[in-house]
N, C-alpha and C positions, 0 to 999 in steps of 0.2 A: 325734843323738838329742835331742829337746827336753827342757828341764829338768823335773824332777818337779813336779807341781802342789803348791803349799804347802798344808798342812792348815790349816783355819780355827783361829783362836785359841780356846782354851778359857777359860771363866770359871767360877770356883768359885761355885756358887749360894749357899752360906752366906756367903761374903765379900761377894758382890754385894748380897745382901739387907741385910747389916749396913751396907754403904756407902750404900745408898739411904736407909735409915732414919736413919743418922747425918747425911747431908746435909739431909734433910728436917727433922730436929731442929734443925740449925743455922739453917735458914730460920725455923722456928717461933719459936725464941728471939729472933731479930732482929725478927720481926713484932710481938712483944709490946711492943717498945720504940718502935714507930712512933707518931707523933702524927697527929692528923687532918690537919694541914697537910702532913706528909710523905706520907701516903697519897694526897693530892691532887696530888702532884708529877707532872710528865710523865716518861715514859720514852723510851728510844731505839726503842721498838717502835710506831712510828706514833703513833696518838692514844691509846694505852693510858696510864692513870694507874698509879701504884704500887699502888693498891688492886686494879685489874684484873689487874695482873701477879701479885700475891700470890694472888688467886683462881685464876689460871691455874696457878700452881705446884701447887695442890691437885689439879688434873686429872692431873698426872704420875703420881700414885698412883691416883686415882679411875678412870683409864682401865682399870686391871686389873679393877676391879669391873664396869665397863661391858662389857668384852669377854668376861669370864667369864659374863655374863648372856646372851650370844648362843649359838646352837647351835655345838657343837664341830665344826670342819671334819673331813671324813673322812680327810684326809691332809695332811702338811706340804708346802706348795708354795712357801714363801718361805725366805729365808735372813736371818740376823741382819744381814748386810752390805747387804741390800736396803733396810733401814729408813731410812737417812739420805736416800735418794733418793726416798722415797715420801711423805714427810710434807708436802711443800709443797702438794699438791693440797687439803689440808684447811684451808689458812690462813684462809679467810674464816669457816668454821664455828668454828674455834678462837677467833677474835676475838669472835664473837658469843656464844659460850659464856662467855668470860671476863667480858664485860660483864654477862651475865645472872647469873652466880654472884656477882659483886661486889655486885650489887643485892640478891640474895636472902640474903646472909650478912653482915649488918652486923658481927657478931662473927667476925672472920676467924680468930682463934686457936681458937675453939670449932669452927669449920668444919674447920680443918686437923687438929685433934685427932681428930675423927670420921673424917676421911679416913684418917688414919694407923691408927686402931683397925681400920677395916674392911680396909685393905690387909694388916695383920699377920694378921688372922684368916683372910683368904683364902690367904695363903701357908702358914699353918699347916695348912690343910685341903685344899689342892689340890696334886697332884703337879706337879713342874717339867716333866713331859712333856706336860701338858695343853695341847692346841693352842688358840690364840686367832686369831680372824679379823681380823688387823691390816691396815693399809693396804699393808703390804709382803707380803701373803699370809699363809697360815697359819703361825704361829710357835709354838714351845713357850713356855710361860709363863716358864721359866728364861731363855730368850733375850730375851724381851720385857722382863724386869726389868733386863737389862743396859742397854737403851735408856733406862731411867728415869734412869740416871746422867748421860746427856747432857742430858736435859731439866732436871734439877736443877742441874747445874753451870752450864749456860748461863744459866739464869734467876737463879741466885745472882749471877752476874756482872752481869746486867741490873739487879738490885736494887742492887748495890754502885755501879753507874754512875749510877743515878738518885738515890740518897740519899747525899749527901756524909757521910763518916764512919761509915757503917753497918758496913762491913767484916765482912760475914758470912764466916766462915771456910769453907774447902774441906776436906772430908774427903779424906785422901790416897788412899784406895782408890777413892772415887767419881771423883776427878780422874784417877786412873790409868786406870780403865775407860773413861771418856769419851774421854780422849786416844787410847787404843788403838783403840777402835771407829772413831773418825773417821780415824785414820791408816790403818787397814786399808781403810776405804772409799775413801780416795784411791788406794790400790794397786789396788782393783777398777776405779775409774773410769779410771785411766791405767796399765794393766798394762805391765810391762816391768822392766828391771833396770839402766837406765842412770843413774838418779838415786837417791841415798840421802837419805831425809828422816829427820832425827834430832830427836827431841823428848825430851831427857833430863829425868828419869831413867826415863821410862815406855815409850817406843816408838822403834823404828827400822824403817822399811819401805823396800823397793825399788819403784820405779815408773818410768814413762815409757819408751816404746819407744826402742831404740837399743842400742849395744854394751853388753853386760853385763860388769861387772867381776867378777873372781873373787878377787882378793887385793890387799892394800895399800890405799892411800887411793883412794876412788872419784873419778873425774874430775868428777862433778857431785854437789854436796852442798848440802842445805838444812838449816839448823838453827835451832831456835827453842825457846822455853819452852812448857810445856803450855797456859797460859791464852792466850798469843798464838796458838798453833795452833788452839785452840777458837774464838777470835774470827775467825780467818781462815776456818776451815771452815764457820762459821755465818753469815758475812757481816757480823759486827759490826766487822770491820777489813778494809780493802782491802789487797791485796798491795802496791801501790805505797806506801801509807802506812806499812806495816810496814817496808818497805825503807828509806824515807826516815827513819823514826824509829829505825832500828837495832834494831828488834824481831826481825828475822830476818836471817840471813846466807845468801847464795846464791852459790855459785861454780860455774862451768862453763856451757857453752852450753845445756845442757838443765836448768838449775836454775831457770828462770822458771816458777813455778806459777800465774801470774796468770790464765791462760786456764782453769785447772782449778778455781778457787775462786770462790765458795764451793761447798761440797758440798751444804749444805742451803739451798735457795732458797725 
């Protein structure tokens, strides 16, 4: 008899909303301290400057406004765990939008304040069940808000990498949700039970085809910290570099995740 299908992870909408707003607030506070010279610095995102990256951070919340402005799909045909694999197709359009917004909004803090105000207003007036036509298919608003934690945590890390000493903090709940969503996406990409991926204190998932362990220490174990995992899952850090730098431990013949990463391309 095959094992029972695991139920999708549930996210509390109130806590997720609070996490998104907390992380967005952390970014806003940091942006207020940036000098013109710092805003002109390069980032690890191709030819984006810090100014363009900050403008893009605003779209993490503004996307909700944009999608709610479109016709509601007749039925849900996507899953939350489809989202990580669907966003790469829009990469060129995302870059163009970031450049446009950076040029249109010289006062980035004012722009982010308006984005935050509108996002909060929409969540106050729309039910979490309202369907949005996302790149991953029709998803409930409550599920789509979970994906905003990934966008914000990832780009907070990009900002910290670009501006020495900026040290934008990570909201614990936002980091937890982003870690869990990307860990569960790995289990979808490589279903199985032969390898245990541990990302303490937020997530443990089973993945990769092969003999399934039922008790005791698994024969194949991967362990890392949340930020390293997010960098691996999003292509900010290569698997071999993480191993060489002792950022991840991997034991067992099925513990090599190099061919499965990154999840977001």
